[in-house]
N, C-alpha and C positions, 0 to 999 in steps of 0.2 A: 504494500500500500504506500503510495507516495505521501510526502509531507502535506501536500495540498489536500489530498483525500482524507488523511488523518485529521487535519485541522477542521475540515467541514463536517466530518463524521462526528467529532466531539461537539461542534456547535449544534448539529441536527438532533443530538440527544436531548435538547430542550423539549422535544416532543414526547420523549419516553414517559410513559405513565400518565400522560394527559388523557382526559376524557373529552370527547366532542359532546357539547351540551345543546348546541343549536346549529342548524344548517339552513341556509337560504341562498338565493342568488343575489349578487350585487345589485343594488337598486339602479334604476336609470340615472338618478341624480349622482350616486357614487361613481358610476362609470363615466359620466360627463365630467366630474371633478378630476378624473384621471386621464381625460381625453381618450377614452377607450370606446370602441363600438361593440366589443364583445363583453358580455357579462358572465363571469365565472361563478361557481359555487364558492361560498364563504363558510368556513367552519369555525365556530366559536368554541373556545376551550374552557375548561373548568377553572382556569386561573385568570379569566378575563381577557386573555389574548385571543387573536384570531389568525387564521391562515387562509390563503387563496392562491390558486395557480395563476402564473403569468406566462405569456407567450415566450419570454426570454428573460435573461438576467437584467436587462435594461428597463423592464417594465413597460414594454411597448403596447401590450394589450393583455386581456384576460386569456387564460388557457383552459383547456379541457382536462379532465381527469380520467385516466384509464382505471378500470377496476378488475377484480378477479371474479365478479359475479357473472354467471353464465347468461342470465336473462337481461343484464344491464351492464355490458362491458365498458360503457362510457358514460360519464356525466359531461355533457357538451356545454359549450358556451351558448348563451342565448342572446 
């Protein structure tokens, strides 16, 4: 594992043990504030934080989520 991967893996561990307590799509107003035309799923965590997918590291747009569910393999942007 490279040093970069080790560093980001440690940072990503902030999600370990968290519970998703609410899920919704980004509102149109929130997307407008980000200058996005795609609205991704937002997951709110038990510690008051939230996460949502982006199209890239620069935050150019919202992103879809792939899942392991057979009947819903994707949570798309809307």
